[in-house]
OpenMM code with the backbone's topology and positions (N, CA, C; nanometers):
from openmm import Vec3, app, unit

residues = "MET LEU ALA ASP ILE VAL SER THR PHE LEU VAL SER ILE SER PRO LEU GLY GLU SER ARG VAL GLY ILE PRO LEU GLY ILE PHE LYS GLY LEU PRO ILE LEU VAL ALA PHE VAL PHE GLY LEU ALA GLY ASN LEU LEU VAL PHE PRO LEU PHE ASN THR ALA ILE ASP LEU VAL HIS LYS SER LEU TRP LYS TYR HIS THR TYR ARG GLN THR SER LEU TRP MET MET ARG ARG SER LYS LYS LEU LEU GLY LYS HIS VAL LYS ALA TYR GLY PHE TRP GLY LEU MET LEU PHE VAL MET ILE PRO LEU PRO VAL THR GLY ALA TYR MET GLY VAL ILE GLY ALA LYS VAL PHE GLY ILE GLY THR LYS THR ALA PHE LEU ALA ILE SER ILE GLY ILE VAL ILE SER ALA SER ILE ILE THR VAL VAL SER HIS LEU VAL SER".split()
positions = [
    Vec3(4.6143, 3.3706, 7.2288),
    Vec3(4.6204, 3.3773, 7.0836),
    Vec3(4.5278, 3.2749, 7.0189),
    Vec3(4.5169, 3.1560, 7.0795),
    Vec3(4.4312, 3.0521, 7.0235),
    Vec3(4.2854, 3.0975, 7.0200),
    Vec3(4.2403, 3.1636, 7.1262),
    Vec3(4.1021, 3.2135, 7.1300),
    Vec3(4.0779, 3.3162, 7.0197),
    Vec3(4.1766, 3.3992, 6.9922),
    Vec3(4.1637, 3.4991, 6.8852),
    Vec3(4.1588, 3.4330, 6.7478),
    Vec3(4.2372, 3.3277, 6.7296),
    Vec3(4.2355, 3.2529, 6.6029),
    Vec3(4.0993, 3.1877, 6.5831),
    Vec3(4.0490, 3.1247, 6.6889),
    Vec3(3.9182, 3.0577, 6.6805),
    Vec3(3.8076, 3.1589, 6.6520),
    Vec3(3.8092, 3.2733, 6.7195),
    Vec3(3.7042, 3.3733, 6.6956),
    Vec3(3.7138, 3.4301, 6.5538),
    Vec3(3.8348, 3.4498, 6.5033),
    Vec3(3.8522, 3.4966, 6.3651),
    Vec3(3.7939, 3.3953, 6.2677),
    Vec3(3.8239, 3.2686, 6.2897),
    Vec3(3.7737, 3.1611, 6.2046),
    Vec3(3.6209, 3.1526, 6.2101),
    Vec3(3.5652, 3.1529, 6.3310),
    Vec3(3.4198, 3.1375, 6.3466),
    Vec3(3.3420, 3.2558, 6.2895),
    Vec3(3.3920, 3.3763, 6.3098),
    Vec3(3.3249, 3.4934, 6.2522),
    Vec3(3.3326, 3.4869, 6.0996),
    Vec3(3.4440, 3.4377, 6.0473),
    Vec3(3.4619, 3.4304, 5.9023),
    Vec3(3.3736, 3.3252, 5.8369),
    Vec3(3.3322, 3.2255, 5.9129),
    Vec3(3.2450, 3.1223, 5.8565),
    Vec3(3.0970, 3.1570, 5.8773),
    Vec3(3.0693, 3.2565, 5.9605),
    Vec3(2.9298, 3.2917, 5.9890),
    Vec3(2.8715, 3.3792, 5.8780),
    Vec3(2.7414, 3.3670, 5.8544),
    Vec3(2.6793, 3.4492, 5.7496),
    Vec3(2.6740, 3.5977, 5.7850),
    Vec3(2.6885, 3.6308, 5.9108),
    Vec3(2.6828, 3.7714, 5.9508),
    Vec3(2.8158, 3.8434, 5.9338),
    Vec3(2.9238, 3.7697, 5.9233),
    Vec3(3.0527, 3.8353, 5.9156),
    Vec3(3.1336, 3.7999, 5.7933),
    Vec3(3.1493, 3.6714, 5.7720),
    Vec3(3.2418, 3.6215, 5.6715),
    Vec3(3.3786, 3.6848, 5.6959),
    Vec3(3.4674, 3.6741, 5.6017),
    Vec3(3.6032, 3.7267, 5.6234),
    Vec3(3.6056, 3.8787, 5.6271),
    Vec3(3.4978, 3.9413, 5.5822),
    Vec3(3.4890, 4.0876, 5.5839),
    Vec3(3.4931, 4.1424, 5.7260),
    Vec3(3.4480, 4.0621, 5.8203),
    Vec3(3.4507, 4.1003, 5.9616),
    Vec3(3.5570, 4.0196, 6.0363),
    Vec3(3.5735, 3.8933, 5.9996),
    Vec3(3.6668, 3.8055, 6.0699),
    Vec3(3.8113, 3.8515, 6.0639),
    Vec3(3.8576, 3.8907, 5.9453),
    Vec3(3.9973, 3.9336, 5.9306),
    Vec3(4.0250, 4.0623, 6.0082),
    Vec3(3.9435, 4.1673, 5.9924),
    Vec3(3.9689, 4.2872, 6.0743),
    Vec3(3.9609, 4.2585, 6.2245),
    Vec3(3.8703, 4.1694, 6.2633),
    Vec3(3.8600, 4.1322, 6.4045),
    Vec3(3.9903, 4.0699, 6.4530),
    Vec3(4.0438, 3.9763, 6.3755),
    Vec3(4.1698, 3.9123, 6.4125),
    Vec3(4.2838, 4.0118, 6.4231),
    Vec3(4.2925, 4.1028, 6.3270),
    Vec3(4.3978, 4.2047, 6.3295),
    Vec3(4.3793, 4.2965, 6.4501),
    Vec3(4.2540, 4.3361, 6.4764),
    Vec3(4.2235, 4.4219, 6.5913),
    Vec3(4.2607, 4.3539, 6.7233),
    Vec3(4.2418, 4.2218, 6.7292),
    Vec3(4.2742, 4.1476, 6.8519),
    Vec3(4.4241, 4.1212, 6.8662),
    Vec3(4.5013, 4.1652, 6.7685),
    Vec3(4.6463, 4.1538, 6.7807),
    Vec3(4.7096, 4.0359, 6.7096),
    Vec3(4.6321, 3.9628, 6.6308),
    Vec3(4.6918, 3.8527, 6.5550),
    Vec3(4.7839, 3.9091, 6.4470),
    Vec3(4.8916, 3.8380, 6.4164),
    Vec3(4.9719, 3.8797, 6.3011),
    Vec3(4.8840, 3.8801, 6.1754),
    Vec3(4.9115, 3.9710, 6.0861),
    Vec3(4.8271, 3.9887, 5.9677),
    Vec3(4.8120, 3.8592, 5.8889),
    Vec3(4.9210, 3.7877, 5.8695),
    Vec3(4.9155, 3.6636, 5.7926),
    Vec3(4.8278, 3.5592, 5.8609),
    Vec3(4.8353, 3.5505, 5.9930),
    Vec3(4.7534, 3.4548, 6.0687),
    Vec3(4.6055, 3.4916, 6.0563),
    Vec3(4.5732, 3.6192, 6.0727),
    Vec3(4.4341, 3.6642, 6.0587),
    Vec3(4.3832, 3.6352, 5.9177),
    Vec3(4.4664, 3.6611, 5.8177),
    Vec3(4.4278, 3.6358, 5.6788),
    Vec3(4.4028, 3.4874, 5.6545),
    Vec3(4.4959, 3.4024, 5.6966),
    Vec3(4.4850, 3.2583, 5.6703),
    Vec3(4.3613, 3.1986, 5.7372),
    Vec3(4.3386, 3.2306, 5.8647),
    Vec3(4.2245, 3.1710, 5.9345),
    Vec3(4.0918, 3.2343, 5.8923),
    Vec3(4.0931, 3.3632, 5.8609),
    Vec3(3.9727, 3.4267, 5.8079),
    Vec3(3.9368, 3.3710, 5.6714),
    Vec3(4.0371, 3.3549, 5.5872),
    Vec3(4.0154, 3.2985, 5.4538),
    Vec3(3.9690, 3.1537, 5.4625),
    Vec3(4.0330, 3.0748, 5.5482),
    Vec3(3.9948, 2.9338, 5.5633),
    Vec3(3.8486, 2.9205, 5.6063),
    Vec3(3.8084, 3.0007, 5.7036),
    Vec3(3.6687, 2.9962, 5.7479),
    Vec3(3.5732, 3.0337, 5.6371),
    Vec3(3.6061, 3.1381, 5.5630),
    Vec3(3.5180, 3.1839, 5.4561),
    Vec3(3.5135, 3.0847, 5.3400),
    Vec3(3.6261, 3.0198, 5.3096),
    Vec3(3.6278, 2.9206, 5.2017),
    Vec3(3.5453, 2.7968, 5.2361),
    Vec3(3.5289, 2.7677, 5.3640),
    Vec3(3.4475, 2.6525, 5.4042),
    Vec3(3.2982, 2.6765, 5.3854),
    Vec3(3.2596, 2.8009, 5.3659),
    Vec3(3.1177, 2.8320, 5.3471),
    Vec3(3.0612, 2.7545, 5.2287),
    Vec3(3.1319, 2.7533, 5.1158),
    Vec3(3.0763, 2.6888, 4.9965),
    Vec3(3.0448, 2.5413, 5.0191),
    Vec3(3.1419, 2.4579, 5.0575),
    Vec3(3.1065, 2.3162, 5.0715),
    Vec3(3.0024, 2.2901, 5.1797),
    Vec3(3.0097, 2.3628, 5.2903),
    Vec3(2.9138, 2.3395, 5.3986),
    Vec3(2.7734, 2.3873, 5.3622),
    Vec3(2.7626, 2.5096, 5.3135),
    Vec3(2.6315, 2.5670, 5.2820),
    Vec3(2.5702, 2.4996, 5.1596),
    Vec3(2.6511, 2.4707, 5.0601),
    Vec3(2.6020, 2.4029, 4.9401),
    Vec3(2.5478, 2.2641, 4.9755),
    Vec3(2.6205, 2.1914, 5.0587),
    Vec3(2.5762, 2.0588, 5.1027),
    Vec3(2.4498, 2.0695, 5.1873),
    Vec3(2.4459, 2.1676, 5.2769),
    Vec3(2.3275, 2.1864, 5.3619),
    Vec3(2.2044, 2.2156, 5.2772),
    Vec3(2.2205, 2.3001, 5.1774),
    Vec3(2.1074, 2.3311, 5.0895),
    Vec3(2.0594, 2.2042, 5.0198),
    Vec3(2.1528, 2.1275, 4.9656),
    Vec3(2.1160, 2.0046, 4.8952),
    Vec3(2.0461, 1.9048, 4.9868),
    Vec3(2.0936, 1.8927, 5.1101),
    Vec3(2.0387, 1.7928, 5.2017),
    Vec3(1.9021, 1.8301, 5.2585),
    Vec3(1.8859, 1.9549, 5.2962),
    Vec3(1.7632, 1.9908, 5.3672),
    Vec3(1.6543, 2.0509, 5.2791),
    Vec3(1.6904, 2.1009, 5.1642),
    Vec3(1.5925, 2.1716, 5.0819),
    Vec3(1.4712, 2.0845, 5.0476),
    Vec3(1.4956, 1.9653, 4.9991),
    Vec3(1.3841, 1.8785, 4.9593),
    Vec3(1.2968, 1.8385, 5.0777),
    Vec3(1.3596, 1.8081, 5.1899),
    Vec3(1.2806, 1.7621, 5.3043),
    Vec3(1.2046, 1.8752, 5.3731),
    Vec3(1.2544, 1.9987, 5.3645),
    Vec3(1.1871, 2.1098, 5.4317),
    Vec3(1.0921, 2.1881, 5.3410),
    Vec3(1.0964, 2.1635, 5.2110),
    Vec3(1.0158, 2.2396, 5.1164),
    Vec3(0.8666, 2.2298, 5.1489),
    Vec3(0.8233, 2.1204, 5.2081),
    Vec3(0.6813, 2.1009, 5.2380),
    Vec3(0.6304, 2.1943, 5.3485),
    Vec3(0.7212, 2.2562, 5.4246),
    Vec3(0.6816, 2.3468, 5.5320),
    Vec3(0.6700, 2.4899, 5.4801),
    Vec3(0.5562, 2.5504, 5.5086),
    Vec3(0.5233, 2.6830, 5.4562),
    Vec3(0.6299, 2.7882, 5.4903),
    Vec3(0.6707, 2.7943, 5.6154),
    Vec3(0.7677, 2.8963, 5.6575),
    Vec3(0.8998, 2.8801, 5.5834),
    Vec3(0.9459, 2.7576, 5.5715),
    Vec3(1.0711, 2.7333, 5.4988),
    Vec3(1.0556, 2.7719, 5.3519),
    Vec3(0.9448, 2.7317, 5.2933),
    Vec3(0.9206, 2.7611, 5.1515),
    Vec3(0.9176, 2.9119, 5.1275),
    Vec3(0.8487, 2.9863, 5.2142),
    Vec3(0.8408, 3.1319, 5.1996),
    Vec3(0.9787, 3.1968, 5.2149),
    Vec3(1.0540, 3.1521, 5.3146),
    Vec3(1.1884, 3.2060, 5.3361),
    Vec3(1.2787, 3.1740, 5.2175),
    Vec3(1.2699, 3.0517, 5.1672),
    Vec3(1.3510, 3.0122, 5.0509),
    Vec3(1.3168, 3.0955, 4.9286),
    Vec3(1.1893, 3.1139, 4.9039),
    Vec3(1.1480, 3.1936, 4.7880),
    Vec3(1.1947, 3.3384, 4.8016),
    Vec3(1.1865, 3.3929, 4.9230),
    Vec3(1.2345, 3.5294, 4.9462),
    Vec3(1.3842, 3.5386, 4.9180),
    Vec3(1.4611, 3.4415, 4.9685),
    Vec3(1.6063, 3.4421, 4.9461),
    Vec3(1.6394, 3.4258, 4.7977),
    Vec3(1.5649, 3.3411, 4.7285),
    Vec3(1.5895, 3.3213, 4.5852),
    Vec3(1.5599, 3.4486, 4.5062),
    Vec3(1.4482, 3.5130, 4.5392),
    Vec3(1.4144, 3.6390, 4.4703),
    Vec3(1.5201, 3.7457, 4.4975),
    Vec3(1.5615, 3.7551, 4.6228),
    Vec3(1.6632, 3.8538, 4.6605),
    Vec3(1.7949, 3.8247, 4.5882),
    Vec3(1.8321, 3.7007, 4.5857),
    Vec3(1.9548, 3.6612, 4.5178),
    Vec3(1.9467, 3.6912, 4.3687),
    Vec3(1.8334, 3.6600, 4.3093),
    Vec3(1.8150, 3.6858, 4.1657),
    Vec3(1.8208, 3.8356, 4.1369),
    Vec3(1.7621, 3.9148, 4.2261),
    Vec3(1.7631, 4.0602, 4.2086),
    Vec3(1.9053, 4.1157, 4.2218),
    Vec3(1.9779, 4.0692, 4.3229),
    Vec3(2.1135, 4.1186, 4.3468),
    Vec3(2.2131, 4.0694, 4.2419),
    Vec3(2.1975, 3.9452, 4.2011),
    Vec3(2.2948, 3.8834, 4.1112),
    Vec3(2.2540, 3.8839, 3.9650),
    Vec3(2.1261, 3.9031, 3.9390),
    Vec3(2.0707, 3.8833, 3.8059),
    Vec3(2.1494, 3.9416, 3.6907),
    Vec3(2.1755, 4.0703, 3.6946),
    Vec3(2.2436, 4.1367, 3.5834),
    Vec3(2.3842, 4.0816, 3.5643),
    Vec3(2.4550, 4.0649, 3.6742),
    Vec3(2.5948, 4.0226, 3.6673),
    Vec3(2.6083, 3.8783, 3.6193),
    Vec3(2.5323, 3.7891, 3.6799),
    Vec3(2.5478, 3.6476, 3.6490),
    Vec3(2.4924, 3.6145, 3.5107),
    Vec3(2.3798, 3.6722, 3.4747),
    Vec3(2.3247, 3.6464, 3.3414),
    Vec3(2.4190, 3.6950, 3.2321),
    Vec3(2.4745, 3.8122, 3.2510),
    Vec3(2.5598, 3.8703, 3.1470),
    Vec3(2.6991, 3.8083, 3.1435),
    Vec3(2.7557, 3.7777, 3.2598),
    Vec3(2.8966, 3.7377, 3.2647),
    Vec3(2.9213, 3.5984, 3.3213),
    Vec3(2.8173, 3.5285, 3.3672),
    Vec3(2.8326, 3.3915, 3.4167),
    Vec3(2.9346, 3.3790, 3.5281),
    Vec3(3.0364, 3.2977, 3.5044),
    Vec3(3.1428, 3.2719, 3.6017),
    Vec3(3.2023, 3.4019, 3.6551),
    Vec3(3.2384, 3.4914, 3.5638),
    Vec3(3.3033, 3.6169, 3.6019),
    Vec3(3.2085, 3.7069, 3.6809),
    Vec3(3.0818, 3.7068, 3.6458),
    Vec3(2.9842, 3.7861, 3.7200),
    Vec3(2.9679, 3.7377, 3.8624),
    Vec3(2.9631, 3.6045, 3.8796),
    Vec3(2.9517, 3.5473, 4.0139),
    Vec3(3.0773, 3.5784, 4.0953),
    Vec3(3.1934, 3.5639, 4.0334),
    Vec3(3.3188, 3.5931, 4.1020),
    Vec3(3.3253, 3.7400, 4.1443),
    Vec3(3.2897, 3.8293, 4.0538),
    Vec3(3.2924, 3.9726, 4.0851),
    Vec3(3.1947, 4.0071, 4.1965),
    Vec3(3.0767, 3.9458, 4.1928),
    Vec3(2.9766, 3.9711, 4.2961),
    Vec3(3.0301, 3.9326, 4.4339),
    Vec3(3.0893, 3.8145, 4.4447),
    Vec3(3.1423, 3.7673, 4.5730),
    Vec3(3.2643, 3.8494, 4.6139),
    Vec3(3.3412, 3.8939, 4.5171),
    Vec3(3.4646, 3.9675, 4.5427),
    Vec3(3.4407, 4.1040, 4.6069),
    Vec3(3.3309, 4.1682, 4.5739),
    Vec3(3.3033, 4.3022, 4.6262),
    Vec3(3.2850, 4.2934, 4.7776),
    Vec3(3.3717, 4.3593, 4.8549),
    Vec3(3.3631, 4.3461, 5.0009),
    Vec3(3.2551, 4.4348, 5.0638),
    Vec3(3.1315, 4.4044, 5.0339),
    Vec3(3.0177, 4.4755, 5.0910),
    Vec3(2.9219, 4.3749, 5.1537),
    Vec3(2.8347, 4.4200, 5.2434),
    Vec3(2.7349, 4.3284, 5.2992),
    Vec3(2.6482, 4.2675, 5.1889),
    Vec3(2.6031, 4.1482, 5.2091),
    Vec3(2.5186, 4.0669, 5.1197),
    Vec3(2.5808, 4.0381, 4.9834),
    Vec3(2.7110, 4.0501, 4.9705),
    Vec3(2.7742, 4.0138, 4.8438),
    Vec3(2.8759, 3.9021, 4.8640),
    Vec3(2.8606, 3.8247, 4.9680),
    Vec3(2.9602, 3.7236, 5.0010),
    Vec3(2.9282, 3.5844, 4.9514),
    Vec3(2.9928, 3.4890, 5.0152),
    Vec3(2.9848, 3.3496, 4.9739),
    Vec3(2.8441, 3.2911, 4.9904),
    Vec3(2.7749, 3.3260, 5.0981),
    Vec3(2.6415, 3.2697, 5.1194),
    Vec3(2.5468, 3.3094, 5.0064),
    Vec3(2.5441, 3.4377, 4.9728),
    Vec3(2.4571, 3.4828, 4.8644),
    Vec3(2.5071, 3.4287, 4.7305),
    Vec3(2.6379, 3.4122, 4.7178),
    Vec3(2.6937, 3.3532, 4.5964),
    Vec3(2.6474, 3.2101, 4.5765),
    Vec3(2.6443, 3.1318, 4.6840),
    Vec3(2.5970, 2.9929, 4.6757),
    Vec3(2.4496, 2.9902, 4.6364),
    Vec3(2.3701, 3.0748, 4.7000),
    Vec3(2.2274, 3.0803, 4.6666),
    Vec3(2.2098, 3.1220, 4.5208),
    Vec3(2.2841, 3.2236, 4.4784),
    Vec3(2.2758, 3.2694, 4.3401),
    Vec3(2.3158, 3.1617, 4.2412),
    Vec3(2.4199, 3.0869, 4.2729),
    Vec3(2.4632, 2.9779, 4.1849),
    Vec3(2.3532, 2.8733, 4.1720),
    Vec3(2.2849, 2.8435, 4.2819),
    Vec3(2.1732, 2.7480, 4.2778),
    Vec3(2.0579, 2.8035, 4.1939),
    Vec3(2.0235, 2.9292, 4.2180),
    Vec3(1.9111, 2.9919, 4.1475),
    Vec3(1.9358, 2.9959, 3.9970),
    Vec3(2.0582, 3.0278, 3.9565),
    Vec3(2.0890, 3.0410, 3.8144),
    Vec3(2.1395, 2.9117, 3.7517),
    Vec3(2.1416, 2.8034, 3.8279),
    Vec3(2.1790, 2.6737, 3.7729),
    Vec3(2.3256, 2.6622, 3.7324),
    Vec3(2.4123, 2.7320, 3.8021),
    Vec3(2.5559, 2.7229, 3.7736),
    Vec3(2.6075, 2.5942, 3.8374),
    Vec3(2.6834, 2.5182, 3.7636),
    Vec3(2.7365, 2.3909, 3.8116),
    Vec3(2.8198, 2.4060, 3.9378),
    Vec3(2.8253, 2.2999, 4.0157),
    Vec3(2.8942, 2.3033, 4.1443),
    Vec3(3.0421, 2.3383, 4.1300),
    Vec3(3.1118, 2.2748, 4.0361),
    Vec3(3.2557, 2.3013, 4.0203),
    Vec3(3.2807, 2.4447, 3.9758),
    Vec3(3.2013, 2.4915, 3.8812),
    Vec3(3.2159, 2.6287, 3.8317),
    Vec3(3.1858, 2.7287, 3.9424),
    Vec3(3.0771, 2.7042, 4.0158),
    Vec3(3.0392, 2.7941, 4.1251),
    Vec3(3.1462, 2.7944, 4.2339),
    Vec3(3.1975, 2.6763, 4.2670),
    Vec3(3.3011, 2.6685, 4.3702),
    Vec3(3.4237, 2.7502, 4.3306),
    Vec3(3.4661, 2.7369, 4.2071),
    Vec3(3.5837, 2.8103, 4.1610),
    Vec3(3.5590, 2.9612, 4.1610),
    Vec3(3.4445, 3.0036, 4.1070),
    Vec3(3.4124, 3.1470, 4.1010),
    Vec3(3.4018, 3.2071, 4.2406),
    Vec3(3.3314, 3.1387, 4.3288),
    Vec3(3.3119, 3.1888, 4.4651),
    Vec3(3.4441, 3.1887, 4.5418),
    Vec3(3.5237, 3.0851, 4.5249),
    Vec3(3.6531, 3.0781, 4.5943),
    Vec3(3.7471, 3.1895, 4.5505),
    Vec3(3.7552, 3.2141, 4.4205),
    Vec3(3.8408, 3.3226, 4.3712),
    Vec3(3.7903, 3.4565, 4.4248),
    Vec3(3.6588, 3.4760, 4.4231),
    Vec3(3.6006, 3.5989, 4.4772),
    Vec3(3.6328, 3.6176, 4.6245),
    Vec3(3.6277, 3.5091, 4.7015),
    Vec3(3.6586, 3.5160, 4.8446),
    Vec3(3.8054, 3.5525, 4.8661),
    Vec3(3.8942, 3.4909, 4.7904),
    Vec3(4.0379, 3.5188, 4.8059),
    Vec3(4.0679, 3.6655, 4.7756),
    Vec3(4.0107, 3.7171, 4.6680),
    Vec3(4.0340, 3.8576, 4.6321),
    Vec3(3.9748, 3.9504, 4.7377),
    Vec3(3.8524, 3.9210, 4.7800),
    Vec3(3.7873, 4.0027, 4.8826),
    Vec3(3.8666, 4.0013, 5.0131),
    Vec3(3.9099, 3.8827, 5.0556),
    Vec3(3.9871, 3.8713, 5.1797),
    Vec3(4.1194, 3.9470, 5.1683),
    Vec3(4.1789, 3.9452, 5.0512),
    Vec3(4.3043, 4.0189, 5.0296),
    Vec3(4.2816, 4.1692, 5.0421),
    Vec3(4.1742, 4.2175, 4.9810),
    Vec3(4.1404, 4.3603, 4.9896),
    Vec3(4.1158, 4.4000, 5.1347),
    Vec3(4.0357, 4.3203, 5.2037),
    Vec3(4.0029, 4.3482, 5.3439),
    Vec3(4.1289, 4.3486, 5.4300),
    Vec3(4.2185, 4.2547, 5.4056),
    Vec3(4.3424, 4.2469, 5.4837),
    Vec3(4.4287, 4.3706, 5.4632),
    Vec3(4.4460, 4.4110, 5.3386),
    Vec3(4.5282, 4.5292, 5.3090),
    Vec3(4.4675, 4.6541, 5.3721),
    Vec3(4.3369, 4.6725, 5.3542),
    Vec3(4.2703, 4.7903, 5.4103),
    Vec3(4.2778, 4.7880, 5.5634),
    Vec3(4.2545, 4.6721, 5.6237),
    Vec3(4.2609, 4.6615, 5.7703),
    Vec3(4.4011, 4.6918, 5.8213),
    Vec3(4.5012, 4.6456, 5.7497),
    Vec3(4.6402, 4.6722, 5.7897),
    Vec3(4.6718, 4.8214, 5.7797),
    Vec3(4.6252, 4.8845, 5.6742),
    Vec3(4.6512, 5.0273, 5.6562),
    Vec3(4.5809, 5.1120, 5.7619),
    Vec3(4.4631, 5.0680, 5.8038),
    Vec3(4.3846, 5.1430, 5.9020),
    Vec3(4.4372, 5.1214, 6.0440),
    Vec3(4.4879, 5.0015, 6.0719),
    Vec3(4.5306, 4.9707, 6.2102),
    Vec3(4.6634, 5.0317, 6.2472),
] * unit.nanometer
topology = app.Topology()
chain = topology.addChain("A")
for resn in residues:
    res = topology.addResidue(resn, chain)
    for name in ("N", "CA", "C"):
        topology.addAtom(name, app.Element.getBySymbol(name[0]), res)
């Protein structure tokens, strides 16, 4: 059971899965629904402080490298394109709704990038992204339970 909890947590914190994959994985592996939800949610909620801090720490020092700069600009453009209408029009609520939608590329990682691109304050972004993650994880848990 411990290995299943750890894998649920790690998949939920990864940019390839987040809780959208972590929670169903935990349920599929036989974890109780509440355990899968709690550890999937915990992993996904850690994305904001870890990724936000990583961006702040490494962005300035790596900006001088061409490959990093090109990748960063691509991610910023993509984030602006995906989030632009929602965040410009609705601010906090737009960011929350974007993260809440349980689809690929609409999770916490893109939410953090979008918050940086649009200059949304750290506390506001954290709250919007966290609420979006909780709602998304709840939807995923209910759907996974109904399907399993």
